[in-house]
TITOR-135700 format. One line per 10 residues: number of its first residue (from 1); their letters; for each residue x, z, y of N, C-alpha, C. Coordinates in Angstrom, 2 decimals, m for minus. Atoms other than C-alpha are relative to their C-alpha. Layout:
// residues N
NUM = A = X Z Y X Z Y X Z Y  ...
***
This chain:
// residues 84
1 = MQANHDKPAT = 0.24 m1.43 0.00 8.06 m36.78 m7.83 m1.44 0.25 m0.43  1.34 m0.28 0.49 5.08 m35.36 m9.72 m0.52 1.31 0.59  0.64 m1.23 m0.50 2.62 m32.81 m8.41 m0.18 0.95 m1.17  0.21 m1.02 1.02 2.32 m29.57 m10.34 m1.49 0.29 m0.09  1.42 m0.20 0.19 m1.22 m29.46 m11.72 m0.31 1.18 m0.89  0.20 m1.14 0.89 m0.72 m26.36 m13.85 m0.80 1.11 0.67  0.66 m1.07 m0.72 m1.95 m23.95 m11.19 m0.82 m0.60 1.14  0.77 0.52 m1.13 m4.78 m24.60 m8.76 0.56 0.52 1.31  m0.44 m0.44 m1.33 m3.89 m24.44 m5.08 m0.91 1.11 0.47  0.79 m1.12 m0.52 m5.00 m21.19 m3.53 0.33 0.17 1.46
11 = STPAGQPPNA = m0.24 m0.34 m1.39 m5.41 m20.22 0.05 m0.50 1.41 0.22  0.34 m1.38 m0.29 m5.57 m16.71 1.40 m0.58 0.08 1.40  0.56 m0.14 m1.34 m7.91 m15.91 4.29 0.94 0.80 0.90  m0.85 m0.70 m0.95 m6.11 m14.73 7.41 m0.24 1.50 m0.06  0.11 m1.45 0.01 m5.39 m11.02 7.28 m0.28 0.60 m1.36  0.28 m0.50 1.35 m6.06 m10.74 3.54 1.24 m0.10 m0.86  m1.11 0.11 0.93 m3.43 m9.94 0.95 m0.34 m1.01 m1.09  0.28 0.91 1.09 m3.05 m12.48 m1.85 m0.78 0.71 m1.10  0.81 m0.54 1.10 m5.52 m11.95 m4.71 m0.93 1.12 0.44  0.95 m1.02 m0.48 m7.84 m9.84 m2.55 m1.27 m0.10 m0.84
21 = AHPDRLLRLP = 1.18 m0.01 0.87 m10.78 m8.79 m4.71 m1.23 m0.54 0.72  1.17 0.42 m0.76 m13.34 m9.39 m1.98 0.44 m0.54 1.36  m0.35 0.54 m1.32 m12.59 m11.77 0.88 m0.91 0.57 1.07  0.77 m0.60 m1.09 m13.75 m10.40 4.20 m0.87 m1.05 0.68  0.89 0.83 m0.81 m16.63 m11.81 6.22 m0.28 0.74 1.29  0.39 m0.62 m1.26 m17.73 m11.17 9.77 m1.51 0.03 0.09  1.45 m0.23 m0.03 m21.21 m9.75 10.28 m0.47 0.25 1.42  0.65 m0.32 m1.28 m23.54 m9.64 13.27 m0.72 1.34 m0.14  0.60 m1.33 m0.01 m25.21 m6.39 14.27 m1.23 0.12 m0.90  1.17 m0.16 0.89 m28.55 m7.04 12.48 0.39 0.12 m1.48
31 = QVLGMVGLGR = m0.46 m0.11 1.39 m26.66 m7.54 9.19 0.61 1.37 m0.25  m0.62 m1.33 0.12 m24.68 m4.33 9.78 m1.09 1.06 m0.11  1.10 m0.98 0.01 m27.88 m2.38 10.51 m0.69 0.00 m1.36  0.62 0.09 1.31 m29.39 m3.63 7.26 0.86 0.62 m1.10  m0.90 m0.57 1.01 m26.32 m2.55 5.29 0.05 1.52 0.05  m0.23 m1.44 m0.13 m26.08 0.97 6.68 m1.27 0.82 0.13  1.26 m0.74 m0.10 m29.73 1.88 7.18 m0.14 0.85 1.24  0.09 m0.71 m1.28 m29.22 3.10 10.73 m0.52 m0.96 1.05  0.45 0.82 m1.12 m30.64 1.88 14.02 1.15 m0.39 0.90  m1.00 0.54 m0.93 m28.80 0.06 16.77 0.70 1.11 0.79
41 = TAVLDRVKSG = m0.59 m1.06 m0.82 m28.28 3.12 18.98 0.88 0.92 m0.84  m0.80 m0.88 0.87 m27.05 5.25 16.07 1.33 m0.63 m0.35  m1.26 0.69 0.34 m24.46 2.64 15.05 0.90 m0.08 1.21  m0.84 0.16 m1.19 m23.26 1.97 18.59 0.53 1.34 0.51  m0.51 m1.34 m0.37 m23.00 5.71 19.35 1.15 0.41 m0.91  m1.08 m0.33 0.94 m20.88 6.14 16.20 1.25 m0.83 0.27  m1.15 0.83 m0.38 m18.67 3.23 17.27 0.72 0.64 1.18  m0.60 m0.61 m1.20 m18.11 4.90 20.66 0.76 1.28 m0.34  m0.66 m1.26 0.35 m17.20 8.22 19.01 1.12 m0.20 m1.01  m1.05 0.27 0.98 m14.87 6.53 16.51 m0.40 0.32 m1.43
51 = AFPAPLKVGR = 0.49 m0.37 1.32 m17.04 7.52 13.54 m0.51 m1.19 m0.80  0.45 1.22 0.67 m17.92 3.90 12.64 0.98 m1.09 0.38  m0.97 1.06 m0.32 m15.72 0.79 12.45 m0.37 m0.74 1.29  0.21 0.72 m1.25 m15.30 m0.91 15.80 m0.18 m1.49 m0.28  0.18 1.43 0.18 m16.47 m4.49 16.15 1.18 m0.79 0.57  m0.98 0.94 m0.52 m14.28 m7.48 16.87 m0.70 m0.93 0.97  0.56 1.00 m0.90 m14.85 m9.85 19.76 0.59 m1.35 m0.40  m0.41 1.36 0.33 m14.72 m13.50 18.69 m0.76 m0.90 0.98  0.67 0.71 m1.09 m15.44 m15.55 21.77 m0.97 0.95 0.67  1.01 m0.88 m0.58 m18.68 m14.11 23.10 m0.69 0.86 m1.04
61 = ATLWSENLVQ = 0.67 m0.72 1.08 m19.79 m12.80 19.71 0.66 1.34 m0.29  m0.46 m1.31 0.45 m19.49 m9.18 18.61 m0.29 0.06 m1.49  0.12 0.08 1.45 m18.83 m9.03 14.88 0.73 1.16 m0.67  m0.61 m1.08 0.77 m17.98 m6.41 12.27 0.58 m0.55 m1.29  m0.59 0.34 1.29 m15.71 m6.71 9.24 m0.90 0.56 m1.11  0.84 m0.44 1.11 m17.89 m6.57 6.12 0.73 1.03 m0.86  m0.76 m0.95 0.83 m15.10 m4.81 4.18 0.08 1.38 0.65  m0.06 m1.30 m0.68 m14.77 m2.08 6.82 m1.35 0.71 m0.03  1.33 m0.60 0.03 m18.53 m1.52 6.94 m0.30 0.51 m1.41  0.21 m0.44 1.38 m18.72 m1.37 3.13 0.84 1.23 m0.33
71 = GWVADRIRQS = m0.84 m1.19 0.19 m15.83 1.11 3.16 m0.62 1.24 0.63  0.67 m1.11 m0.69 m17.71 3.28 5.66 m1.18 0.51 m0.85  1.13 m0.37 0.86 m20.81 3.22 3.41 0.50 0.75 m1.23  m0.56 m0.65 1.19 m18.69 4.11 0.36 0.48 1.41 0.32  m0.44 m1.34 m0.41 m17.17 7.05 2.26 m1.19 0.94 0.16  1.19 m0.84 m0.16 m20.64 8.36 3.18 m0.55 0.40 m1.37  0.49 m0.30 1.34 m21.68 8.14 m0.48 0.89 1.05 m0.66  m0.93 m0.99 0.58 m18.54 10.01 m1.63 m0.20 1.37 0.62  0.20 m1.29 m0.68 m19.12 12.70 1.00 m1.30 0.67 m0.45  1.29 m0.59 0.38 m22.75 13.18 m0.04 0.02 0.52 m1.43
81 = LGPR = m0.10 m0.46 1.39 m21.81 13.53 m3.71 0.85 1.25 m0.14  m0.85 m1.18 0.04 m19.21 16.16 m2.94 1.04 m0.07 m1.10  m1.04 m0.01 1.03 m16.33 17.17 m5.20 m0.62 0.07 m1.39  0.50 0.01 1.38 m16.86 16.50 m8.88 1.12 0.24 m0.94
***
């Protein structure tokens, strides 16, 4: 039996659809703060009110999905530009 070498083996990260354009990563709070330009209290207050993506608990770590945070930033940009 021969192995098929025509196509490279691919693996899909858990929770990602096949051929996802940008695989997701998990970010710690300092990375999130750098991405959004807000302070710790502002981000955590928005999480509590549901206006910012909630973090995930992985063991003792509190982490955010990079894709969700980037989506939140993109939404803020679209809102600031208004209808065009």
